[in-house]
C-alpha positions as CSV (number, residue, x, y, z in Angstrom):
1,M,-1.4,-29.4,-26.8
2,E,-1.3,-31.4,-24.6
3,D,-1.2,-30.7,-20.5
4,K,2.2,-31.7,-19.8
5,D,3.0,-29.7,-22.8
6,V,1.9,-27.0,-21.8
7,D,2.9,-27.1,-17.7
8,R,6.3,-28.0,-19.6
9,R,6.4,-25.2,-21.9
10,V,5.2,-22.8,-18.9
11,A,8.0,-24.3,-16.6
12,M,10.4,-23.2,-19.3
13,L,9.2,-19.5,-19.8
14,L,9.1,-19.1,-15.6
15,K,12.9,-19.7,-15.8
16,R,14.0,-18.9,-19.0
17,Y,12.3,-15.3,-18.3
18,S,13.2,-14.8,-14.5
19,E,15.4,-11.6,-13.4
20,P,16.6,-11.1,-9.9
21,A,15.0,-8.0,-8.2
22,I,15.8,-6.0,-5.0
23,L,12.4,-6.3,-3.1
24,L,11.9,-3.4,-0.7
25,N,10.4,-5.3,2.1
26,R,8.1,-3.2,4.6
27,P,8.4,-5.3,7.6
28,Y,5.8,-5.7,10.1
29,P,6.2,-4.7,12.9
30,P,8.8,-2.3,11.8
31,Q,12.1,-3.1,11.7
32,P,14.7,-1.4,10.0
33,A,17.3,-2.2,7.8
34,P,21.4,-2.6,9.0
35,S,22.1,1.1,7.8
36,G,18.4,2.2,9.0
37,R,18.8,4.9,6.0
38,S,16.4,2.8,4.2
39,Y,12.8,3.7,4.2
40,F,9.6,4.7,2.8
41,G,7.7,8.1,3.4
42,G,8.7,10.4,6.2
43,L,11.8,12.8,5.4
44,P,14.8,12.9,3.6
45,T,18.2,12.6,5.0
46,L,19.4,15.1,1.8
47,P,22.8,16.2,2.0
48,D,24.6,19.8,2.6
49,G,24.3,21.3,-1.0
50,F,21.5,19.3,-2.4
51,E,17.9,21.3,-2.6
52,W,14.7,19.7,-2.7
53,P,13.4,19.3,-6.4
54,R,10.9,20.7,-8.0
55,T,9.1,20.9,-11.1
56,T,9.7,23.5,-13.7
57,G,7.2,25.2,-12.3
58,G,8.5,25.6,-9.2
59,V,5.9,23.4,-7.8
60,P,7.8,20.7,-5.1
61,L,7.5,16.5,-5.4
62,H,7.0,14.8,-2.8
63,F,9.2,12.4,-0.5
64,L,8.2,8.6,-1.4
65,C,11.3,6.7,-0.3
66,Q,15.7,6.4,0.0
67,V,17.8,3.6,-0.7
68,D,21.2,3.1,1.2
69,C,22.6,1.1,-2.0
70,A,25.0,-0.3,1.1
71,D,21.9,-2.6,2.5
72,I,21.4,-3.9,-0.9
73,T,25.0,-7.0,0.0
74,W,24.8,-8.7,-3.5
75,Q,25.9,-8.0,-7.0
76,N,23.8,-6.0,-8.7
77,P,23.6,-2.8,-11.5
78,L,23.3,-0.3,-8.9
79,P,26.0,1.2,-6.8
80,N,27.3,0.0,-4.4
81,R,27.5,2.8,-2.0
82,G,25.9,5.8,-1.9
83,V,22.1,7.3,-1.1
84,L,19.2,7.2,-3.8
85,F,16.2,9.4,-3.2
86,F,13.2,9.7,-4.9
87,F,10.5,12.0,-5.4
88,G,7.3,12.2,-7.4
89,R,4.0,14.5,-7.9
90,D,1.3,13.3,-6.2
91,D,-1.0,15.4,-6.7
92,A,-4.9,14.8,-7.5
93,Q,-5.1,13.1,-10.8
94,Q,-1.1,11.3,-10.9
95,I,-0.8,11.5,-14.3
96,W,3.0,11.6,-15.6
97,G,4.4,11.1,-19.0
98,E,2.5,14.7,-20.5
99,G,5.5,17.3,-19.6
100,A,9.3,17.5,-19.1
101,L,10.4,14.7,-17.1
102,E,11.4,16.5,-13.8
103,D,7.3,17.4,-14.4
104,D,6.9,13.8,-12.7
105,C,9.7,12.8,-10.8
106,R,13.0,13.2,-9.8
107,V,15.8,11.2,-8.3
108,L,18.8,12.3,-6.4
109,Y,22.3,10.0,-5.6
110,A,24.2,10.9,-3.0
111,A,27.2,9.1,-3.4
112,E,28.6,8.8,0.0
113,S,26.6,8.2,2.4
114,R,28.7,9.0,5.3
115,V,27.7,13.0,4.0
116,L,24.0,12.5,4.9
117,G,22.9,15.4,6.4
118,K,19.6,15.3,8.9
119,A,16.4,14.9,7.9
120,M,15.3,17.6,5.7
121,E,12.2,20.0,6.9
122,P,10.0,20.0,3.8
123,P,9.8,23.1,1.8
124,A,7.1,25.7,3.2
125,D,5.1,25.7,-0.5
126,L,4.8,21.9,-0.6
127,P,1.5,20.9,-1.9
128,P,-0.5,18.8,0.5
129,I,-0.9,14.7,-0.5
130,G,-3.0,15.0,-3.7
131,W,-3.1,19.2,-4.1
132,S,-6.4,20.8,-4.3
133,Y,-8.0,17.5,-3.4
134,P,-6.0,16.2,-0.7
135,R,-6.0,12.5,-0.8
136,S,-4.4,10.7,2.5
137,S,-5.3,7.6,4.5
138,F,-5.1,10.4,7.8
139,C,-8.4,11.5,6.4
140,D,-10.0,9.2,7.7
141,I,-9.3,10.7,11.5
142,S,-8.3,14.2,10.7
143,L,-10.5,17.0,11.8
144,E,-11.4,20.3,10.7
145,S,-8.5,22.1,12.6
146,D,-5.8,19.4,11.2
147,S,-3.6,21.5,8.4
148,P,-3.7,18.7,5.3
149,Q,-1.3,15.5,5.2
150,R,2.0,17.0,3.4
151,L,4.3,13.8,3.9
152,H,3.5,10.1,3.6
153,V,3.9,7.7,6.4
154,N,7.2,7.1,7.4
155,W,8.3,3.0,7.5
156,P,11.9,1.3,7.2
157,A,12.5,-0.9,4.1
158,Q,14.6,-4.3,4.2
159,P,16.1,-4.7,0.8
160,L,16.1,-8.5,-0.2
161,R,16.9,-10.4,-2.6
162,M,14.2,-12.2,-4.9
163,A,12.6,-13.6,-8.0
164,T,10.5,-12.0,-10.5
165,F,9.0,-12.9,-13.4
166,P,7.3,-11.3,-16.2
167,D,3.7,-10.3,-16.8
168,T,1.4,-12.5,-19.4
169,S,1.6,-9.4,-21.4
170,G,5.2,-9.0,-21.7
171,L,6.0,-12.8,-23.0
172,P,6.8,-13.0,-26.6
173,P,3.8,-12.8,-28.7
174,A,3.6,-15.7,-29.9
175,I,2.4,-16.5,-26.4
176,A,0.6,-13.4,-25.2
177,D,0.3,-10.6,-28.1
178,T,-1.5,-7.9,-26.2
179,Q,-4.2,-7.4,-28.9
180,Q,-5.0,-11.0,-29.5
181,S,-4.9,-11.8,-25.5
182,Y,-7.6,-8.3,-25.3
183,Y,-9.7,-9.9,-28.0
184,R,-9.7,-13.1,-26.9
185,L,-10.9,-11.8,-23.5
186,I,-13.9,-10.1,-25.3
187,C,-14.4,-13.3,-27.8
188,K,-14.3,-15.3,-25.0
189,T,-17.1,-12.5,-22.9
190,T,-19.1,-13.0,-26.1
191,I,-19.0,-16.7,-26.5
192,D,-19.9,-17.3,-23.2
193,E,-22.0,-15.1,-21.3
194,I,-24.0,-12.6,-24.2
195,I,-24.6,-14.9,-27.5
196,P,-25.8,-18.2,-25.9
197,Y,-28.1,-16.0,-23.4
198,L,-29.8,-14.4,-27.2
199,N,-29.3,-17.3,-29.8
200,P,-26.7,-20.3,-29.1
201,S,-26.8,-20.6,-32.9
202,L,-25.3,-17.5,-33.4
203,I,-21.5,-19.0,-32.0
204,T,-19.3,-19.6,-35.4
205,R,-15.8,-21.3,-35.6
206,S,-15.1,-17.8,-37.3
207,L,-14.7,-16.5,-33.8
208,L,-13.2,-19.3,-32.5
209,E,-10.8,-19.9,-35.0
210,R,-9.4,-16.4,-34.5
211,E,-8.1,-16.9,-30.8
212,P,-4.4,-16.9,-30.0
213,A,-3.0,-20.5,-31.6
214,D,-0.6,-21.2,-28.2
215,R,-3.5,-20.2,-26.1
216,P,-2.9,-23.1,-23.8
217,A,0.5,-22.1,-22.8
218,W,-1.2,-18.8,-22.2
219,D,-4.0,-19.4,-20.4
220,R,-1.5,-21.0,-17.9
221,Y,1.0,-18.9,-17.5
222,D,-1.6,-16.6,-16.2
223,E,-2.6,-19.0,-13.8
224,V,0.6,-20.1,-12.8
225,L,2.4,-16.7,-11.9
226,P,0.5,-15.2,-9.2
227,L,1.5,-18.4,-7.5
228,A,5.5,-18.0,-8.7
229,R,5.0,-14.5,-7.2
230,A,3.6,-15.6,-4.2
231,Q,6.3,-18.3,-3.7
232,A,9.6,-15.8,-4.7
233,F,8.1,-13.6,-2.1
234,E,7.8,-16.1,1.1
235,E,11.5,-17.4,0.3
236,A,12.8,-13.8,-0.1
237,T,11.2,-12.5,3.4
238,G,10.6,-16.3,5.1
239,Q,6.7,-15.1,5.7
240,K,3.5,-17.0,4.0
241,T,1.5,-15.2,2.2
242,F,-1.8,-14.0,4.3
243,E,-5.1,-15.5,3.4
244,D,-7.6,-13.3,3.2
245,R,-10.7,-14.3,4.6
246,L,-12.6,-10.9,4.2
247,L,-15.2,-10.4,7.2
248,V,-14.3,-13.7,9.2
249,G,-13.1,-12.6,12.5
250,M,-13.0,-8.6,11.3
251,Y,-12.4,-7.4,14.7
252,D,-11.1,-10.2,16.8
253,G,-8.1,-8.6,17.4
254,A,-9.4,-5.8,18.4
255,R,-11.4,-7.4,21.1
256,R,-7.7,-9.3,22.2
257,M,-6.2,-6.0,22.5
258,F,-9.4,-4.1,24.6
259,D,-9.0,-7.5,27.1
260,D,-5.6,-6.6,28.2
261,K,-6.2,-5.1,31.1
262,S,-3.0,-2.9,30.5
263,F,-4.4,-1.2,27.3
264,P,-4.4,1.6,27.0
265,Q,-0.7,1.9,27.4
266,F,0.0,5.1,25.6
267,W,-1.3,8.2,25.4
268,I,-1.3,7.8,21.4
269,L,-3.7,5.0,21.6
270,I,-6.3,7.5,23.4
271,H,-5.7,9.9,21.1
272,F,-6.1,7.7,17.7
273,F,-9.5,6.2,18.9
274,A,-10.8,9.7,20.5
275,R,-9.9,10.8,16.7
276,A,-12.0,8.1,15.4
277,V,-14.9,8.7,17.2
278,L,-15.3,12.1,16.1
279,R,-14.4,11.4,13.0
280,R,-17.7,8.8,12.8
281,H,-20.7,9.4,10.8
282,R,-23.9,10.0,12.8
283,G,-25.9,7.8,11.6
284,T,-28.6,9.5,13.0
285,S,-31.4,10.4,9.4
286,V,-34.8,8.5,9.1
287,F,-33.3,7.6,5.4
288,E,-31.2,5.3,7.2
289,D,-33.1,3.7,9.7
290,P,-37.3,4.5,8.7
291,A,-37.9,2.6,11.5
292,L,-37.5,5.4,13.9
293,T,-39.4,7.7,15.6
294,P,-38.8,11.3,15.6
295,E,-38.7,11.0,19.6
296,Q,-35.9,8.3,18.7
297,L,-34.2,10.2,16.7
298,T,-34.2,13.1,18.6
299,A,-33.2,10.5,21.2
300,R,-30.0,9.5,19.4
301,A,-28.9,12.9,18.4
302,S,-28.2,13.8,21.9
303,A,-26.5,10.3,22.5
304,D,-24.2,11.8,20.1
305,D,-23.8,15.6,21.3
306,L,-22.8,13.8,24.5
307,L,-20.5,11.1,22.8
308,D,-18.6,14.1,21.2
309,E,-18.4,15.9,24.2
310,E,-16.7,12.9,25.8
311,A,-14.5,11.9,22.8
312,R,-13.8,15.7,22.9
313,S,-12.5,16.1,26.3
314,W,-10.3,12.7,26.2
315,F,-9.0,14.4,22.8
316,D,-7.7,17.6,24.7
317,R,-6.5,15.9,27.2
318,S,-4.5,14.1,24.9
319,C,-3.2,16.7,23.4
320,I,-1.8,18.5,26.3
321,V,0.7,15.3,26.9
322,P,3.5,13.7,24.6
323,L,1.7,11.0,23.1
324,S,4.9,8.5,24.3
325,T,3.6,9.3,28.0
326,V,2.4,6.1,29.9
327,T,-0.5,6.1,30.8
328,S,-1.7,6.0,34.9
329,D,-3.8,3.4,36.4
330,D,-6.5,4.9,36.8
331,E,-6.3,7.0,33.8
332,R,-6.5,3.2,31.9
333,R,-9.6,2.3,33.8
334,E,-11.3,5.9,33.2
335,F,-10.8,5.6,29.5
336,R,-11.7,1.6,29.5
337,A,-15.2,2.4,31.4
338,W,-16.3,5.2,28.8
339,A,-14.7,2.9,25.8
340,A,-16.7,-0.1,26.7
341,G,-20.1,2.0,27.5
342,I,-20.5,3.4,24.2
343,Q,-23.5,1.7,22.7
344,R,-25.2,3.4,20.0
345,Y,-27.5,0.5,18.8
346,P,-30.1,-1.1,21.4
347,S,-29.2,-5.1,22.7
348,E,-25.1,-4.2,21.3
349,T,-22.6,-6.4,23.4
350,S,-19.8,-4.8,25.1
351,P,-17.9,-3.6,23.5
352,S,-19.4,-2.7,20.9
353,Y,-18.3,-3.1,17.1
354,D,-18.4,0.6,16.7
355,T,-15.9,0.9,19.7
356,L,-14.1,-2.3,18.2
357,K,-13.0,-1.0,14.8
358,W,-12.1,3.0,16.7
359,L,-9.7,0.3,18.2
360,Q,-8.8,-0.7,15.1
361,L,-7.5,2.8,13.8
362,A,-6.7,3.5,17.3
363,A,-3.5,0.1,16.7
364,L,-3.2,1.3,13.3
365,W,-2.5,4.9,13.3
366,A,-0.1,4.5,16.6
367,I,1.6,2.2,14.4
368,R,2.3,4.6,11.2
369,L,2.8,7.5,13.3
370,W,5.5,5.9,15.2
371,A,7.3,2.9,12.6
372,G,9.9,5.2,11.7
373,D,10.8,5.8,14.8
374,P,12.3,2.1,16.1
375,H,12.6,3.2,19.7
376,L,9.2,4.0,20.0
377,A,7.9,1.2,17.2
378,A,9.0,-1.1,19.8
379,K,7.0,0.3,22.6
380,L,3.8,-0.6,21.2
381,P,2.8,-4.2,22.7
382,S,2.4,-7.1,20.8
383,S,-1.4,-7.1,20.8
384,T,-1.5,-4.0,19.4
385,Y,0.3,-4.8,16.4
386,E,-1.8,-8.3,16.0
387,C,-4.8,-5.9,16.0
388,V,-4.4,-4.8,12.6
389,A,-1.8,-7.4,11.0
390,A,-4.1,-7.8,8.0
391,E,-3.8,-4.6,7.3
392,F,-0.2,-5.0,6.9
393,H,0.8,-8.0,4.4
394,L,1.9,-7.5,1.2
395,S,1.1,-11.0,-0.6
396,R,-2.0,-11.9,0.2
397,V,-4.7,-14.6,-1.6
398,Q,-8.4,-14.8,-1.2
399,R,-9.8,-18.3,-2.2
400,S,-12.6,-19.6,-4.2
401,H,-13.9,-22.8,-5.6
402,E,-13.0,-21.8,-9.2
403,R,-9.2,-19.9,-8.4
404,D,-6.8,-18.7,-6.0
405,W,-6.8,-14.7,-6.3
406,Y,-3.4,-13.0,-5.2
407,T,-2.8,-9.4,-4.5
408,F,0.4,-7.9,-4.0
409,E,1.5,-4.8,-2.5
410,F,5.5,-5.2,-2.6
411,S,7.6,-2.5,-4.0
412,Q,10.8,-3.6,-6.1
413,M,14.0,-2.3,-8.0
414,L,15.1,-3.9,-10.8
415,G,13.5,-7.0,-12.4
416,H,9.7,-7.2,-13.6
417,A,7.5,-5.2,-12.0
418,P,3.8,-6.4,-12.2
419,A,1.9,-4.3,-14.4
420,A,-1.9,-2.8,-14.3
421,Q,-1.8,-2.1,-17.9
422,D,0.7,-3.8,-20.9
423,A,3.5,-5.0,-19.3
424,K,6.8,-4.1,-20.6
425,P,8.7,-6.6,-22.8
426,A,10.3,-9.1,-20.9
427,D,13.3,-9.1,-23.3
428,D,12.7,-4.9,-23.6
429,P,16.2,-3.2,-22.2
430,L,14.6,-0.5,-20.4
431,V,15.3,-1.0,-16.4
432,C,12.6,-0.6,-13.5
433,L,15.2,1.1,-11.5
434,L,12.3,1.6,-8.6
435,N,8.5,0.3,-9.1
436,I,6.4,1.7,-5.7
437,A,3.2,-0.6,-5.1
438,T,0.0,0.5,-4.0
439,D,-0.1,-0.2,0.2
440,R,-2.5,-0.2,2.1
441,G,-0.5,0.0,5.3
442,L,1.5,2.7,4.5
443,G,-1.8,4.0,3.5
444,W,-1.0,5.5,0.0
445,S,-2.4,5.0,-3.3
446,F,-1.2,5.6,-7.0
447,G,-3.5,5.0,-10.0
448,D,-6.3,3.3,-8.8
449,G,-4.9,0.9,-6.9
450,A,-1.5,0.2,-9.0
451,A,2.1,1.2,-9.0
452,C,4.1,4.1,-9.3
453,S,7.3,3.6,-11.6
454,F,10.6,4.8,-12.0
455,W,13.0,4.0,-15.8
456,I,16.5,4.1,-16.7
457,T,18.3,3.4,-19.2
458,Q,20.7,0.5,-19.0
459,T,23.5,3.4,-20.0
460,D,22.6,6.2,-17.8
461,L,22.5,3.3,-15.0
462,A,25.8,2.1,-15.8
463,A,27.3,6.1,-16.0
464,R,25.4,6.4,-12.3
465,D,23.4,9.4,-14.1
466,F,19.9,9.6,-12.3
467,S,19.0,13.3,-14.3
468,R,17.0,11.6,-17.0
469,V,15.1,9.1,-15.3
470,R,11.6,8.4,-16.4
471,G,8.4,8.3,-14.2
472,T,4.6,7.0,-14.9
473,I,2.0,5.6,-12.6
474,E,-0.5,3.0,-14.1
475,G,-3.9,2.3,-12.9
476,Y,-6.6,-0.9,-13.6
């Protein structure tokens, strides 16, 4: 098959199987949708008479998100009004599909948004995220005195129209049969890497002939798909795909934030900086630096003890005032002098890399904590948002001389959701009611970096019956 024929066929496939979806955009900086009732994490605004869902064993499920259908202003299969609430079992294993449907997830539907109540407090027996093995982004800055995190980070969601395309494994068998695709991968690895190394004469035509006949179209679609998804995201949001250059300029944003003499503007930044210092790895072991003498190890341990005392003092001070309290000029000068003077290793510049790393964590968690409150979120200066902007991009690309590697962390309703394993066939009538992606900005993960999905039949969706929604969690 000639290249032009391959490209023509791939373009035809993208056009034919494209389906409209609802992107649940997580805006950065955080900005609420028109109603303010669509968001991730936090607490649900369940109406009176609604109960927090539990498994058949009586264990409360974790609240994941809610969507006000009135925020979706274009025609779609969802209700045109009311609010959908999504709950799921976020335990250590995250294995769904082995028991009753309600043991994995639940979807509640309030047909009238005007009857919504205030944020419902979680049940007292709601397990920690991760259950017996607490798992959350808060672990990075949690202290021994903290209770395990039970609620996900609250962040506004903005429903936007977006085109979606099926994974290669979801295309018709003539293009991408799962078994053929898997065999081709193993076959190619064997031919290209293993066999030539052992004995090039062992390459046989029989191996090559068993590859899919339509291999060129399969390969080309697989190459084009990430770019098509990135372009669809850009058209929906108006945001360019972030070019992730890994460690290049990693602390530039933190340095600029610290260069702003008005930093720290609020006690919340001091609070999380102190937490980050107290949670650090002390690194005084001779196994990490065998060149250190016993006297040097003792001196470093003493310096770390002093740093602990200073950080604990700042942390305690931050706990006796509201975190939204504006810092005074004297407090800012005192804190900046302390942070700038932290140098755990010889010949470090000021501010040190440790200080810059802790500044990033302070900015990250100040943003996460206030994202769900538009008034608080608006208080943080632009330098704080710019400091950790790289953590919050939903579409990113790493470029290499061989190819561009795309990563997507956006969540969506309807359409073709990206799959970590075998994708749902493109013509499958089952509807993806919601696909929640692993999101480093929100600090949550499903599987080992994949997604959590809610599925519903077309008949149940048309009847507005969400009692039989099935949930799945996939991993790579």
